[in-house]
C-alpha positions as CSV (number, residue, x, y, z in Angstrom):
1,M,0.0,0.2,0.1
2,D,1.4,3.8,-0.8
3,A,0.5,6.4,1.7
4,S,3.3,8.4,0.4
5,P,1.8,11.8,-1.3
6,R,0.8,12.5,-4.9
7,P,3.5,14.7,-6.8
8,G,3.9,18.1,-5.4
9,N,2.9,16.8,-1.6
10,A,5.6,16.8,1.0
11,K,4.7,14.2,3.1
12,P,2.9,11.0,3.3
13,R,-0.6,11.3,4.3
14,P,-2.8,9.5,6.6
15,L,-5.4,6.9,5.1
16,I,-8.7,4.7,6.0
17,I,-9.5,1.8,4.0
18,D,-12.7,0.7,3.8
19,A,-12.4,-2.9,3.0
20,E,-13.7,-6.5,4.3
21,V,-11.7,-9.5,5.0
22,V,-12.1,-12.7,3.1
23,C,-10.0,-16.2,2.8
24,L,-10.3,-16.7,-1.4
25,N,-11.3,-20.8,-2.6
26,K,-9.0,-22.3,-5.4
27,K,-11.6,-20.3,-7.8
28,G,-10.8,-16.8,-6.3
29,V,-14.3,-16.9,-4.9
30,P,-15.1,-15.1,-1.1
31,D,-15.5,-18.0,1.3
32,F,-16.6,-16.8,4.5
33,D,-16.8,-19.7,6.6
34,A,-13.2,-20.3,5.8
35,L,-12.2,-16.9,7.9
36,H,-12.9,-19.6,11.1
37,S,-10.6,-21.6,10.5
38,R,-7.0,-21.4,11.3
39,P,-5.6,-23.1,8.3
40,C,-6.8,-20.4,6.1
41,D,-5.1,-17.4,8.1
42,K,-2.6,-17.2,5.2
43,K,-5.1,-17.1,2.4
44,A,-6.9,-13.8,4.2
45,V,-7.1,-11.0,1.9
46,A,-8.9,-7.6,2.3
47,L,-10.7,-6.7,-0.1
48,A,-10.7,-2.7,-0.3
49,F,-13.6,-1.0,-2.1
50,D,-13.9,2.5,-0.4
51,L,-11.3,5.4,0.7
52,L,-12.8,7.5,3.5
53,L,-9.5,9.4,4.5
54,A,-6.5,10.2,2.0
55,G,-4.9,12.8,4.3
56,D,-8.6,14.9,4.8
57,D,-11.5,13.6,5.3
58,I,-12.8,12.5,1.5
59,R,-16.3,11.2,2.4
60,R,-18.8,13.8,0.7
61,Q,-16.6,13.3,-3.0
62,P,-18.7,11.5,-5.3
63,L,-17.7,7.4,-4.8
64,I,-15.9,6.7,-8.4
65,E,-13.5,9.8,-7.7
66,R,-12.7,7.9,-3.9
67,K,-12.4,4.6,-6.3
68,K,-10.1,6.4,-8.2
69,E,-7.9,8.0,-5.6
70,L,-7.9,4.4,-3.7
71,K,-6.7,2.1,-6.8
72,W,-3.9,5.0,-7.2
73,V,-3.1,3.7,-3.0
74,L,-3.3,0.5,-3.8
75,R,-1.6,0.5,-7.2
76,K,1.8,-1.2,-5.4
77,A,-0.1,-3.2,-2.5
78,G,1.3,-6.5,-1.9
79,D,-1.2,-10.0,-1.8
80,G,-2.8,-9.2,1.7
81,I,-5.3,-6.2,0.1
82,Q,-6.3,-6.2,-3.8
83,Y,-8.3,-3.4,-4.9
84,V,-12.2,-4.1,-5.6
85,E,-13.4,-2.3,-9.0
86,H,-16.0,-0.2,-9.2
87,Q,-19.8,-1.7,-9.9
88,V,-22.2,0.2,-11.4
89,S,-25.7,-1.0,-10.2
90,F,-29.3,0.1,-10.1
91,G,-30.1,2.8,-8.0
92,G,-26.9,3.4,-6.7
93,P,-23.6,5.7,-7.7
C-alpha cells in the first residue's frame, strides 16, 4: 500500500480504507466460512472497496472519485489487500 503523497505533496498521508477480509477459495471466490479456520489465515485477504480518508476526510466526494484515489493508493499493494473494481448498480452511484 502506498500512502506516499501525490506529486506536489510533501509528506505521507494518513489513510482510512473501507475493506472486508475474506478467504478466497481455489476459484478466487470469497469463502466467509473459511475465516473461522486457522489453516486459512495465510489465505485471508482484504478486499478494499472505498477510501474514506486520504490526508483529509474525502467522504463527501463522489464514490467514483474515491475509488480512483483508492486504486492509485493500492497500485503497489501486496497480495494481502486487493482493489475491488467499481460496480455500477441500479439505484446506486
